Phi, psi and omega in degrees: 000145173276173181297336177273004173097347184274140184300130176297338182286342179274079183257326188262314186290352173310317185294337182273324198238353184255146177093159182305325192283352178258016180298325177298318180290315183297318181303313182292323177292318178297338181290341182249016170119340178289129180277168170303320181291321176307320186279350177278337183277167176296143187252123180248121177283138173244108174268111182254127175266027183301140170204162173258010179259089174110158187280339188297323190240005190292336182261010189288336173297322175301310177304316181301315175305318177288324173302322178288327175296320175303318178294310180305312182296333181272002173092026179243177173237117183272143174232111184271134174223165181250158165226175187278162167208150177241131181272115184297322184291325183282321185279347189300140181082006184232173177298329181300333177300340177298332182287343191295299188294325174302324182297332178304313185294312179302315178305304184304310181293322182290323179292318173307311188297316180291324179289317178291328180289330183251004170054045179295154176276336181202176184208139172238127178252127181250120187228152184219003180219178190314308188263351174297315185294305180298324176304314178282332172288330171297325180286328179296314182294324181285319180286320181055042166252162176311125183184176179205166172252129180248123176283131179292340173102160188283155171284154172286157172284153171274170185222136175219125186046049177065016176246138179286131177228158180227183172305333175299326178293325181294317180291326178287331180290326175300319183289320176296323177293317175298328180278003181075018182257354178221133180283168181302319183295321183297316172302313175303316182297321177287322177299323183287341188242002192277334182235097182279357185177195183284163179128160178277157187317138202280334186281191173278060183268201189288317184297311176288333176296312183290323177298316177292319176306318180286336172295311179293328176289339176099358186263355169249130182298116181291141185083340174259319182295329188273001177291123190305159188308308184256024177290147175293352180276346191297318184296321181286320175299321180288320177300307181306323179298318177298313177304321182295324181295322180301316178298316177301318179294320183292321175279358184055036178279121190243164181306325185286343176275345188255313183274100178233171175308319183290317183288332172293327175291325177299319180297314177301313178307315188290325176293316178297314182291339179259001184071035191283175186294140173299341179292341172304324178302311179295321184281322178293320175297325179288324180288323172306311182303323183294329179255016172071030174257132181267107178252137178239170170302328183294337181290323179293320179294318179305309188287323185293323176304327186258004184243123180285148174285114186253332191256124182272067188244150175291151018275345186273338189247204189259333191256169176240179191293333177289326178293321180298316177296316184284342178283340181142349167068202185295331174300318177292321182284328171301315176301320182293318182287330177289315180304328179278354182074032185251004178240153168277103194277351182260008176298138181271145178254170171298337175293350184087351183248173176275169182289335169295317178295321170301312181299330186293343183263006181302138175237113185265129178291143189297133176064016179290148175223035175271318179241110193274160173285158182291339176293334177223065178296161175292312173231160183276346173230172194282175196275348186247141176226136177253124173251151177225173180147196189285350177261343182214070184302326178272348180110160171207169193240141177220141174265121179252010181288335188254013176197164188250356179284135182243352173210149180207141175224124179199172183278144181279141164246120188257127180233130179267013173197156179297321184299316181299322183289322175299314178301326177296319179289313182302321180279350180087022182271353175272130184249156177310144179080354181289160171241118179280128178246115181243110187240181186051034172240015181284196182301308179278321192287327182299307345286165181098005165051058178312143172280157185222048177298321181310305185286317181293323174294323182292321181293315182297328185281352177256109190307323188278357173252333195297324181251012182235345179252163174225165186223142175221147180201157172266002165279202183238169175242152165295156170295346172277357183290142170216163182110184187275080183236122185250127181237180175064018182307124190221142354294150181284165185303322187291347178245016179080034172289157183312333176301332179297335183267359185286147179232155180308132174098334180300143181274130180246136187240116172263129183222089182292316182302324181265005176055051184241135167225116191227150161257133188270064174232160177304145181301320177302322178291318179300310182292332177290320178294320178294325178298328183267003186283148174235129179296141182281161175290138177314137184281337178236137182264341183200171178085184191298324177296316178296318178302311179301315176305313178297327192260334197287150180268186172289150177302328177298347176246019176095357180056048180260165191242018180245000000 
């Protein structure tokens, strides 16, 4: 408290609630249940991404109530509002998936608008799915008021025949069913058991990757965010997050003090060590952009080269996010990485402590083998690799955690949209050694840079193709994707990138050790094709998709719209 008896956390909302000339605002707020005393306290916004469309965000109203309880107990007044969300898993393989990455920008903009409009003293963003987390963190970074992002938590694994399964198994089962290797009844059994309740997809897919990355970034409370969605511990963890934001507001600890070059590198290190999603490249670059830090795709490759793969997590490994949490979670992984000299250990967290202080409280479960020590890694280098070459001058990204193929050379099969490529796989027309090229699915061309789990999972589920074909695209992949699949090829086809010049039968060479992606045609021929290329008509003439396509940057720059 300050000397005049007013809470030090009430710095911003005074202009909304204090003085005779604010009686109109107070009258309206009192009409919906806020008291005179409530409005005298610091006002904390609660940005909730709740929806009843899908499991990732379905339970977030309950979490919001616990957060609000923690804020009230700590002397603040919470005010909850909602923003939108798109379920990647539900929209996968459809036109609706184009809305997913676009939603990241809409979430960031909408949280910014409501917060600026209502002059909150602090902000808690509750997120549960792939684009919620980066979108809300982008808004926190942009607003630069005391706040944090709280993850709604991972779903529990489903079980079938005593084996843990996730949504990844469903999409791979679709491929097996299409190939005639799984019956209708078998597909139904996997579908019915894979998702047993609320929470985000269970492997180290994009949601859990970004939740963990945000703990290492410092903007999410380490040890609280990772509590699974339906764990008995979740209510208490959420209350603590509510109390934590009040302390942040009193100390005036802001995102600009937390999100730094060093903490961004810590987040990348954690993604590499855990075999995390390629989407982290887009999202961390976008978050860095909000605080004016130039983060590039080359930073990911540099850090991943020096970071061992320590976490045995799906899609490439055996375990799911609940296992990671039970093994010791992000505190234990941080301790492993600090022992190896791989983290900037003095970075400050929303807890007010350094990451080293948080890691010192790690509790390792007896006999766990989810999080390996750095002395016995799963692989000597991390899960992300950036390739460049005449097909991707600005770079592209591949996740190597889930496969061992380091080189591939084969003839191109060219498709100008995801649906055409999936039909080719589904009909059996893709042959071993071929390279599927899916273009005009980038940030502008899609628009929205669709994820393509449906087709990558179908390929992995067909034995004669899973280890013999490769895929490249200017679109994205789900965090559940595994195999020799290269995404984010930049520049994209829609702006005349080299991927637009590939023709059926061109030989494509993937050379992961040398970080190269090349089409084996003479440079003169490549340039001639590009000079004769004509830009396609925009797929959407108006509305949010057209606005996004007009404004969005290259994938190599985070596909941001500012």
